[in-house]
N, C-alpha and C positions, 0 to 999 in steps of 0.2 A: 525720466530724462534719458536721452540717448547720447552716447558719446559721439563727438564730431571731430574728425581729424582732417588733415589736408588732403590726403590721398589714400588709396587702398592698394597700391601696387604690391606684388609679391616677388621678392628676390628669388633667384635660382639658388640651387644648393651650392654651398661653399665647398670648393675643392681645397683640401688641406694645403698648408704652406709647403713650398718646395725646399724649405730648409736652408735658405741662404745663410752662409756664415757671416759673423759680425766682422766688418772691416776693421783694420787696426787703426788706432789713432797715433799720428806722428806729428812732428813739428809742423806748424803752419796749417793744421786742420786738413791735411791731405787724406784721401781715402783710397782704400784698396779698390782695384777695378772690379766692377760687377758684371752681370750678364744681362742687364735690361735691354730690351729691344728698342731701337730708336724709332719713335713714332712722330717725330717732329716734322716729317714731311720730306718727300723726295720728288723734286721737279713738280711740286704742287699736287702730286697724286693723292697724298694723304693730308687731311687738315692738321694743322699744328695744334697739339694739345697745350693748354695753358699751364704754366707753372702755378703752383698754389702755395702760398705762404699763410699758415695758420698761426696767429700770435695769441697765446693764452697767458694772461696775467693771473696772479693768485690773490683772490680775496678783494677784488675791485668792484665797488658799488656802481650802480647805474648813474648816480648823481655826481660823478667825478669828472665829467667832460663838459667843458663850457658850452660847446656847440649844441649840446642836447638841452640847453636852456637853463644852465645853472651858473650862479655868480660865485666867483672865488677860484675855481680851478684854473691853473696855468697849463693848458694842454693844446698848444698850437698845432701839433702834428695829428693828434686825434681829431681835433676840430676839422682839419683838412680832409681826413678820411670821411667824416660825417658829411661835409659840404659836397664832396665829389663822389661819395659812394651812396650806399643804401643802408639805412639804419632800421633794424627791427626793434622798435621802442618798447615792446612788451615781450621780452624773451626771459623765460623762467627756467632755472636750473632743475635738473632731475633729482638732485640731492643737495642739501645745504652744507656739504663738506667736500674736501678736495678729492679723496679717493673714489667714493661712489659716484660723484658727479663726472669725473674724467672717465671712469669705467663705463658709464652710460654713453658719453659722447663717442668714445672710440670703439664701442661694440654695437650701439644701436639698441641695447636692451635696457629695460628698466632695472633699477637695483634689485627689486624683488624677483625679477626673472633670472638675473645672473648670480644672485646671492652676494653681490658686492654692496653691502648695506651701510658700511661705516669705514672710516679710516682704519687700515690694518687688515681688512679682509683681502684675501689673495685675489689678484686679477692681473692678467697679462694678455688675454685674448683680445685682439683688435681686428678691425677691417683693413689695417694699413697694408698688409701683404697683398690684398686685392688690388691696390694701386700698382704694385709691381707687376701684376699680371697684365696690365694694360700699358706697360711701358714706362712707368714712373720710377725714378730713383727717389727713395724715401729717406729722410733724415730727421732726427730730433736733436735739437740743441736746447738743453735746459730741462726743466722739470716736467715729468710725466706723472709722478707719484704712483708708479707701478708698485705692486707688492708681489715679489721682492723688488727693491728699487732698481736693481741692475738687469731686470728682464729686458729682452730685446724687443718684444711687442710687435714683431713684424717689420721693424725698421731695418733698412740696409745699414744705417749708420746712427750711432747714438753718442752724444757728448753730454753726459748726465750731470746736472746740477740740481740738487734737491733742496731741502729746507735750510733756512738761514742758520738755525742753531737747534741743538738738542741737549738733553742731559748728557753729561760726560760719559756715563756708563752705557749710553746707547750708541756710541760712536765707532762701532766695529766697522761699519761700511764707510768707505772713503770715496766721495764723488770727485769729479774733476776740479771743482773749486777747492775742496779739501787738499788735494794733491798740490795745487799751485800755492796755496797758503803755506803748506809744509815746506815747499822749496824755498820760501822766503822766511822761514822760521816763525810762522804765525799759525794760529788756529782760528776757527770760527768762534764767535762769542759763545761762551758757555753759560747756561742758565745759572749755574752755581756762582759764577763770577758776577753776573749782573745783579744777583740778589745781595751782593755786598755793598752796592752803591747806596749812598745816603739818601738819594732821591727815589730809590726803587719803589717804595710803597705809595708814592703819589704820581708816578710817571705813567701809569696805565699802558705800559709796554712801549713808551716812546723814548728812544735813546739815540742821540746823534751818532753817526758813524765816525769813529776816531782812528781807524787804521788807514792804510794807504787808500786813497780814493779809487784807484783803478781796481782794487780788490774788493770793493763793495760788490755783493753778489749780482746786483742788476747791471753794474758797469762791466763786471767780468763776463757775465752771460751775454750782454749786448754786443761786446767786442767779439766774442766767439761767434755769434750769429753773423755779424758783418764779415768776419774772416772766412766763414764757410761760403758765403755768397761770392766773395771776391776770389776765392780759390776754386770755385766750381768750374770744371773744365769739360764735363761730359756733354754729349749732344742730346741726351734724354731730357724730357721734361722732368721737373722735380716737384716733390711735395716736401716742404720744409715746415716742421712744427717747432715753433720757438716758444719755450715755456719760461717766462720770467718768474723769479722767486717773489718779487714784490707785487703789490704793497703788503703782502702777508706780514704779520708781526714776527719779531719786534719791529716797530715802525722806526726805521733807522736811516733816514736820509743823510747824505753828506751835508756838511754845514753850508756850502754855497747854495744848495737848493733850499735848505731850511730858511736861509736869510730872505728868500724871495717871498716868504709867507709871514714874515715877522710882524707885519701890520694888519694881516687879514683877520677879520672877524666873521666867522661863519654863522649862518642862520641855522641854529641847532634845534632839533625837535625838543620841545619842553618836556621835562620829567615831572609827572604829576602823580602824587601818591595814590590818587583814586584809580589810576591805571594799574599801578603795581598791585593793589589789593584785589583787582579783578583777574590777575594771572591765575591760570591753572596751577595745581600743585607742582607739576613737572617744571614749569618755568621758575617757580620760587626755589625749588631744589637746585635748579641749574645755577641760579644767581648765587645761592649759598655755596655751592661747590666751587664756583669760580673765585670766590673770596678766599678759599682755602687752598686751592691748587692753581698755581700760576702757569696756565697753559701758554706756551710760547712767550714766556716772560711777561705776561700781563697779570699783574697783581690787581685783580678787579676790586672795585669799591661799589657796593650796591647803590649808594646815593652820592655819586661824584659831584663836585661843585663845578660851576660854570667855567672857571679859569682852567681847571684840569681837563675838562672836556675840550675846550678850545685848543689847548696845547696839543692834546692827542690828535685832534683833527688836522692841525697844521703839519705835524710830523707825517701823518698818513698821506696828506695831499702832496707834500714835498716828495715823498717816495713815488707817488703816481706821476709827478712831473718828471722825475728822473727817467722813468720808463718811457714816458712820452718822447723825451729827447732821443732815446735810442730808436724809437719807431721812425722818427725822422731820418736818422742815419741809415737804418735798414732800407727805407724807401730810396734814399739817395744812392746807396750802394747798388740796388737793383737797377736804378736809372743809369748809373755810370757804366754798368756792364752791358747795357742795351737790353736788359731783361724786363724792364718795368711794363712795357706796353703789352707784353704777353703774359702778365702775371696777375692772378687774382689774389688779393690780400683780404684775409678774414681776421678781424680783431674781436676778442671777447675775453671773458674771465670766468673762472670755474664757479664762483659764488661771490657774494658781497661780504659786508662786515657791519655788525650792529653799531660799533663805535659808541657804546653806552646808550644808544637810543633804546627806548622801551625797557630800560634797566637791564640791558643784556650786553654780553661781551662776545666779540668775535662772530662766530657762525652758529650752527646747530639749532636755529629757530626758523620759522616760516614767515617772518615779516619781510616785506618787500625790500628792505635794506639788505637782506641776505639773499633772497631767491631771485631778485630781478637784477639782470646784468646787462652791460652793453653788448651789442651784437651788430657789427658793422661789416658789410661786404663792399670792398672797393675794387671795381673793375669798370671804370666809366667807358672804356673802349668797347666793352661787351654789353653792359646792361644800363648804360647811362648813369646818372648820379643825381644827388640832391634830393633824394626821396626819403621820406620817413614813413614807415609802415607801422600802423598802430595795432594791427591784429595780433592776438596772442600766439606765441610759438614756444616750443620746448627747446631747451638747449641742445639736446642731441640731434635735433633737426639740422643743425649746422653741419654735423658729421655726415648725415645723409646727403646734404647739399654738396659737400666736397666730393663725395663719391659720384654724384650725378654729374657734376662739372667735368670730372675726369673720365666719365664713361665706364666706371667700375661698378661691380656688383657689391651689394651689401651682404652682410652675413645672413645665413638662413633664418627666417623668422624675425627679421629686423622690425622693431617697433617704431623707428624714427621715420619722419616724412621729409622729403626733400623740399627746400624752399626755392628751388630753381624756377618754378612757375612764377613766383612772386618777383624774383629778380628780373625775369624776362618781361614783366609787365602784364601778365595774365590776371584775370579776376582772381582775387585771393581772399578767402574767408577766414583763414587762420584756424585756430583751435577754439571750439566753444569752451572747453575746459582744459586747464593745464594742471599738472600734478607735481608734487615733490615728496620725497620720503627719506627717512633715515632710521637705521636700526639702533638698538640700545647700545650705549657705551657709558662709562662712568659719569660723564658730564651730564647725562640726562636724569640722574637721580635714581631712586629706589623703585619707582613704580612704573614708569613708562617703558614698555618693551619696544615700541615702534611708533613713529609719528608720521602722519600722512596729511598733506595739504591738497585740497582741490580749490581751484580759483576760476570763477567765471568773470565776465566783465563787471558784474554787479556785486558779487559776494565772494568772500574767502572763508573757508572752513578748515580748521586744523583738528584732526582727531589724534588723541594720544591713547594708544592701546595700553590698558592698565590704569588709566587715570579716569575718574568719573566725570571730569569736566574737560572741555576742549575750548576752542576759540571760534568765534563767528563774527565777521566784520561786514558791515554794509559799506562797500567801497565807493558808492555814490555820495552818501551822507558823511562818511568817515574815511576819506582816502588815506589818512595818516595812521589808521588802524589803532585808535586809542580806546575805543569803547567796545568791550567784549559783549556780544549779544547772545552768548551760548545759553544763558538761563532766562532770556527774555521770552515770555509766553507768546508775544506777537510774532516771533520769528521761529517758533517751534517747527512749523511746517517746512520752512526753508532749511532748517537744520536737518530734518529728516530726509528731505529730498537730496541734499548734498551728500549725506552719508550713503544714500542709495547710489549716487553717482560713483562714489568710490568703489562700491561693490560691483557695479557694472564695468567699471574700468578694469578691475582685477580679473573679472571673467573674460573680457575681451582680450586682455593681455595674455592670459593663459592660452587662448585659442590662437591668437596671432603669432605668438612666439613658438608654437609647437614644432615647426619645422627644424628648429635648432637641435632637436633630439634625433633627427633622422640618421645622422652619422653613427649613432650608438644602437640603432635598432637592428 
């Protein structure tokens, strides 16, 4: 089997950053003046470059948007983006966790290429500085999940809001949300405090927000993003990356949004014991670990009952709807400033959430609930709209697309492929295979050192390095991924072929990414 990708362009060598200083943050989200060259056009001599707004939520599944064909979500603003924009319906993340997924998106490198394999691995190299070289003013409002958190990452301006809560002893770093909470005499929810609640052990991480509504992290972040747009006074085109903390756990909607889901019953994936006993040892270990360690205040229960699952889903979806409302306000702000017509909006999420499906909690697995995410590009004035593209794409292809739209270079040896031909209506085959990977951390148990997924249109294989069993699913016969065929003799050849595809992918990756080392030769 030969690897197939969208294109085979080679970026030119990356010229190191010119070392722009970080602008100061002052009242009203004003920014220090920069040195970007104005490329918006003079007397029509130079075409206007579009503004680009990249909105990235945290841990949002594909099935959370009504317009994508699902009952239950209250998402009128995302529905509008789908109706008027272009949706890549089979977009798969490069890693099933925040840090390595975002590192891949903003570098164009696979996790195994960059060494950013799991949360906490250092990363701050991005292609963002290359946008500045072609005249863009670059800003991040919200979460990036850099390691370290306060890395500049090539942005001219950062207003950093990271995770919703952490253990008290990990709180040395104070983001902008921390600082505003402190000014009001408040703190983020502490995991140790949530553990004292009488309902903690049955809540599955779902707790209604009880502090000031405007200080909910998604409200605080959404307001900051709108303020940035309303105060933008430069003539340069801008790249604005908005990183919402939600719907990452704890699932903490404000009561008004939770009330809208009070009568909703979701169609949940059934939990069947015969599926659980087919799990590889790694997933059994992961489930056991999550019952003992409450990551992000989710005290996991291996066999949760239906009412607890429905409750968790309502809280999660209410948080999605909160973010959806801010997407509408962001769009309205762009329109009120006269910026919308010349702005490309990209909406996506860094990975999904199991939400107890497949007896799993949160992320860290390769089920579609985790690795398949929404990916919508809205720019009807440029690319038309109302299109749904079914071909498979990788999440970091969206980053390559941003660069292509802006006319900027990728980093040397980039492994991502621009989706601009698909946006423009050209014939588009997509990727024959998509991949995802994750390095070992404590949640993966004692045996698995690394896990790798390869997915074609017909099959998905997951390889666990150090575990003698993996996962193999026939996606045509079993689209819900309930029946593991790893040990099925009739699928042994398919298993062997797909493991070979992983080997081919790693070899091609080594060759394609080799120019990134030129600067050190």
